[in-house]
Each structure stands twice: as C-alpha cells, then as structure tokens.
Residue frames as qw, qx, qy, qz and C-alpha x, y, z in Angstrom:
[[0.205, -0.441, -0.816, 0.313, -55.52, -43.28, -124.35],
 [0.140, -0.515, -0.263, -0.803, -58.53, -40.96, -124.25],
 [0.186, -0.281, -0.705, 0.624, -59.69, -39.52, -120.91],
 [0.223, -0.542, -0.389, -0.711, -63.15, -38.06, -120.50],
 [0.143, -0.126, 0.588, -0.786, -64.78, -36.57, -117.46],
 [0.267, -0.402, -0.861, -0.160, -67.89, -38.17, -116.06],
 [0.266, -0.170, 0.225, -0.922, -70.73, -36.00, -114.87],
 [0.008, 0.237, 0.962, -0.133, -73.16, -38.26, -113.03],
 [0.238, -0.554, -0.534, -0.592, -76.89, -37.74, -113.51],
 [0.319, -0.550, 0.204, -0.744, -78.74, -35.78, -110.82],
 [0.881, -0.344, -0.145, -0.291, -80.02, -38.99, -109.24],
 [0.871, 0.010, -0.307, 0.384, -76.41, -40.03, -108.53],
 [0.216, 0.526, -0.291, 0.769, -75.25, -36.72, -107.02],
 [0.598, -0.609, -0.499, 0.151, -75.25, -36.61, -103.24],
 [0.129, 0.738, -0.181, 0.638, -74.54, -33.08, -102.06],
 [0.473, -0.201, -0.616, 0.597, -73.04, -32.60, -98.61],
 [0.219, -0.678, -0.237, -0.661, -75.60, -30.47, -96.78],
 [0.347, -0.260, -0.636, 0.638, -75.41, -28.98, -93.29],
 [0.185, -0.695, -0.371, -0.588, -78.35, -26.95, -92.04],
 [0.185, -0.032, -0.547, 0.816, -78.14, -24.60, -89.06],
 [0.363, -0.496, -0.551, -0.564, -81.72, -24.54, -87.81],
 [0.312, -0.283, 0.487, -0.765, -83.86, -23.65, -84.80],
 [0.147, 0.116, 0.958, -0.216, -85.88, -26.30, -83.01],
 [0.219, 0.682, 0.687, -0.121, -89.24, -24.59, -83.52],
 [0.006, -0.549, 0.167, 0.819, -89.16, -22.06, -86.34],
 [0.683, 0.606, 0.298, -0.280, -91.25, -21.59, -89.47],
 [0.365, 0.794, -0.441, -0.207, -88.23, -20.69, -91.59],
 [0.188, -0.442, 0.877, -0.016, -86.28, -23.71, -90.30],
 [0.636, 0.212, 0.707, -0.224, -89.23, -26.02, -90.89],
 [0.613, 0.723, -0.026, -0.318, -89.39, -24.71, -94.46],
 [0.172, 0.654, -0.727, -0.120, -85.79, -25.84, -95.01],
 [0.401, -0.136, 0.891, -0.166, -86.59, -29.25, -93.49],
 [0.695, 0.469, 0.395, -0.375, -89.64, -29.53, -95.79],
 [0.522, 0.717, -0.383, -0.258, -87.40, -29.09, -98.86],
 [0.055, -0.464, 0.883, -0.037, -85.02, -31.76, -97.59],
 [0.544, 0.136, 0.777, -0.285, -87.98, -34.13, -97.13],
 [0.644, 0.620, 0.082, -0.441, -89.51, -33.20, -100.51],
 [0.564, 0.655, -0.487, -0.125, -86.35, -34.23, -102.36],
 [0.969, -0.240, -0.036, 0.045, -85.39, -37.00, -99.90],
 [0.435, 0.694, -0.399, 0.412, -82.02, -35.34, -99.27],
 [0.765, -0.381, -0.347, 0.387, -79.70, -36.48, -96.52],
 [0.144, 0.761, -0.162, 0.611, -78.41, -33.59, -94.44],
 [0.484, -0.171, -0.597, 0.616, -76.79, -32.83, -91.11],
 [0.249, -0.828, -0.282, -0.416, -79.01, -30.72, -88.87],
 [0.424, 0.011, -0.476, 0.771, -77.29, -28.50, -86.33],
 [0.295, -0.802, -0.497, -0.152, -79.86, -27.14, -83.88],
 [0.304, 0.446, -0.238, 0.807, -78.59, -23.71, -82.84],
 [0.525, -0.612, 0.037, -0.590, -81.04, -23.52, -79.94],
 [0.938, -0.337, -0.077, -0.036, -80.23, -26.85, -78.30],
 [0.814, -0.163, 0.052, 0.555, -76.48, -26.44, -78.85],
 [0.001, 0.964, -0.010, -0.264, -75.10, -22.88, -78.60],
 [0.464, -0.431, 0.566, 0.528, -71.80, -24.10, -80.06],
 [0.462, 0.418, 0.674, 0.397, -73.63, -24.64, -83.36],
 [0.112, 0.958, 0.258, -0.046, -74.89, -21.03, -83.26],
 [0.319, -0.783, 0.338, 0.415, -71.31, -19.85, -82.71],
 [0.531, -0.055, 0.697, 0.480, -70.11, -22.06, -85.60],
 [0.363, 0.708, 0.566, 0.215, -72.85, -20.69, -87.87],
 [0.033, -0.983, -0.062, 0.170, -72.01, -17.09, -86.98],
 [0.435, -0.573, 0.499, 0.482, -68.29, -17.69, -87.60],
 [0.491, 0.166, 0.724, 0.455, -69.00, -19.20, -91.03],
 [0.234, 0.732, 0.562, 0.306, -71.55, -16.59, -92.13],
 [0.269, 0.109, -0.113, 0.950, -70.46, -13.43, -90.33],
 [0.399, -0.296, -0.080, -0.864, -74.05, -12.82, -89.19],
 [0.234, -0.091, 0.823, -0.510, -76.52, -14.19, -86.56],
 [0.676, 0.185, 0.069, -0.709, -79.65, -14.90, -88.61],
 [0.221, -0.065, 0.966, 0.120, -80.93, -18.39, -89.35],
 [0.926, -0.101, 0.326, 0.159, -81.58, -20.67, -91.05],
 [0.148, 0.746, -0.567, -0.317, -78.26, -21.06, -92.83],
 [0.952, 0.135, 0.272, -0.039, -77.57, -23.96, -95.14],
 [0.105, -0.663, 0.648, 0.361, -74.16, -25.09, -96.38],
 [0.904, 0.350, 0.211, -0.128, -74.22, -27.09, -99.63],
 [0.863, 0.278, 0.053, 0.420, -70.97, -28.62, -100.81],
 [0.565, -0.180, -0.096, 0.799, -69.00, -25.92, -99.01],
 [0.026, 0.370, 0.223, 0.901, -71.10, -22.97, -100.21],
 [0.070, -0.362, -0.685, 0.628, -72.96, -21.15, -97.43],
 [0.142, -0.560, -0.498, -0.647, -76.48, -19.80, -97.95],
 [0.146, -0.114, -0.590, 0.786, -77.05, -17.43, -95.00],
 [0.287, 0.338, 0.407, -0.799, -80.47, -16.45, -93.66],
 [0.251, 0.068, -0.702, -0.662, -82.47, -18.41, -96.27],
 [0.731, 0.056, 0.277, -0.622, -85.99, -19.75, -96.66],
 [0.673, 0.053, 0.736, 0.060, -86.87, -23.22, -97.87],
 [0.599, 0.759, 0.232, -0.103, -87.97, -21.60, -101.12],
 [0.159, 0.886, -0.421, -0.110, -84.51, -20.09, -101.63],
 [0.460, -0.399, 0.789, 0.076, -82.78, -23.39, -100.79],
 [0.723, 0.367, 0.585, -0.024, -84.96, -25.22, -103.34],
 [0.479, 0.873, -0.023, -0.093, -84.15, -22.63, -106.04],
 [0.106, -0.771, 0.619, 0.104, -80.42, -22.93, -105.29],
 [0.603, -0.148, 0.783, 0.036, -80.48, -26.74, -105.45],
 [0.692, 0.588, 0.419, -0.027, -82.30, -26.62, -108.78],
 [0.277, 0.928, -0.220, -0.120, -80.00, -23.94, -110.21],
 [0.196, -0.649, 0.732, 0.074, -76.92, -26.02, -109.31],
 [0.681, 0.237, -0.605, -0.337, -78.47, -29.15, -110.84],
 [0.036, -0.248, 0.883, -0.397, -78.57, -30.98, -107.52],
 [0.383, 0.344, 0.787, -0.339, -82.32, -31.65, -107.72],
 [0.032, 0.266, 0.669, 0.694, -84.77, -31.72, -110.58],
 [0.359, -0.091, 0.102, -0.923, -87.80, -29.41, -110.35],
 [0.113, -0.257, -0.959, 0.044, -90.77, -31.24, -108.87],
 [0.354, -0.432, -0.303, -0.772, -94.47, -30.37, -108.83],
 [0.590, -0.406, -0.674, 0.181, -94.84, -32.23, -105.52],
 [0.253, -0.832, 0.014, -0.493, -95.95, -29.83, -102.81],
 [0.257, 0.305, -0.724, 0.563, -93.73, -29.66, -99.71],
 [0.491, -0.468, -0.734, 0.016, -95.34, -30.94, -96.50],
 [0.323, -0.694, -0.339, 0.548, -94.91, -27.58, -94.73],
 [0.257, 0.964, 0.072, -0.014, -94.81, -23.92, -95.78],
 [0.801, 0.052, 0.045, 0.594, -91.38, -23.08, -97.22],
 [0.273, 0.377, 0.022, 0.885, -91.51, -19.29, -97.01],
 [0.424, -0.742, -0.243, -0.459, -93.08, -18.24, -93.72],
 [0.010, -0.521, 0.593, -0.614, -92.11, -17.23, -90.23],
 [0.120, -0.064, -0.922, 0.363, -92.99, -18.98, -87.00],
 [0.433, -0.541, -0.532, -0.486, -96.61, -19.57, -86.10],
 [0.436, -0.618, 0.289, -0.586, -97.93, -18.70, -82.62],
 [0.969, -0.219, -0.012, -0.115, -97.93, -22.45, -81.90],
 [0.794, 0.304, -0.268, 0.454, -94.23, -22.70, -82.79],
 [0.031, 0.633, -0.339, 0.695, -93.45, -19.74, -80.52],
 [0.735, -0.489, 0.166, -0.439, -95.34, -21.45, -77.68],
 [0.984, -0.005, -0.122, 0.132, -93.42, -24.70, -78.24],
 [0.547, 0.477, -0.327, 0.605, -90.11, -22.84, -78.21],
 [0.286, -0.634, 0.300, -0.653, -91.04, -21.02, -74.98],
 [0.915, -0.322, 0.062, -0.235, -91.99, -24.37, -73.41],
 [0.897, 0.200, -0.203, 0.339, -88.70, -25.95, -74.54],
 [0.246, 0.609, -0.340, 0.674, -86.73, -22.98, -73.18],
 [0.571, -0.576, 0.233, -0.536, -88.51, -23.24, -69.80],
 [0.988, -0.147, -0.022, -0.027, -87.81, -26.97, -69.61],
 [0.715, 0.409, -0.278, 0.494, -84.16, -26.39, -70.47],
 [0.013, -0.592, 0.368, -0.717, -83.99, -23.95, -67.53],
 [0.234, -0.057, -0.891, 0.386, -85.42, -26.61, -65.22],
 [0.301, 0.224, 0.421, -0.826, -88.87, -25.06, -65.01],
 [0.000, 0.224, 0.870, 0.439, -91.22, -27.33, -66.95],
 [0.070, -0.687, -0.722, -0.048, -94.65, -25.88, -67.59],
 [0.173, -0.821, -0.187, 0.511, -93.56, -22.34, -66.89],
 [0.549, 0.705, 0.193, 0.405, -93.12, -19.85, -69.72],
 [0.516, -0.501, -0.015, 0.695, -90.06, -17.66, -69.33],
 [0.350, 0.901, 0.194, 0.167, -90.12, -14.16, -70.79],
 [0.649, -0.217, 0.047, 0.728, -86.81, -12.49, -71.49],
 [0.106, 0.924, 0.101, -0.353, -86.24, -8.77, -71.93]]
C-alpha cells in the first residue's frame, strides 16, 4: 500500500485567523480590508470594546500594540494590513491579487476615526455627545 500526503490547493485551505483590532483605527481597518479582499473568515476581537481581549492579546504577544493577527497559531504582533497580506501570500494561504483593497492597508487613524473613537468612548462612559479627554 502506498501512502501519499495531500496538499490541498490554496482555494481549499481555510486558515484559522484571529485578529485583535480596535473599533476605529486606520491600522485595524487595513487588516479588515485584507480579510475582505481575499474573502477570508476570521474572528475579530475588539480590544477597545472588551478589555479582556486586550489582556489576551498582550499575554500572547508580550507587548501592547495593535493590531495583532494570529494565523494558524502563529502571532503577527503590531502589523499593518500590508504586512498581513505579505505573510498570507508567503505562506501560500492566498494567491497574489491585483484587486485593490477597499481601504488603505498601511496608514494610521484619520482625524475622523479619532473623532468616532472619542464619541464611542464618551458613550461607553454614559455621556453621549460629550468628548472625553484623558491625560
């Protein structure tokens, strides 16, 4: 009896992806844009809405910066969407595509994103419509 290993084509591989992201963040939106570009299923853990996810991320990475993306058990700490895309291609999990992502994949938060985050923080503190500044 002859046994051979089977390596499925890229289209059949479904990586397990968990992304530790912020609600309103340019870097986090860049990671989401890559997931949308390649139609990848992933678990999003919002480290702003759920502080336990931030703690989990920091325990796994040994650092506090986000976004962090875990792909099949390998952690990519403090990455951009551009870096996630390069990793997925290098590992053969996605095939290079000329399709443009629907959001910038290598940029920080815009002033609008900062305003949305401040609004969300104020609402979470029970003060809708009021911007809260922290020292």
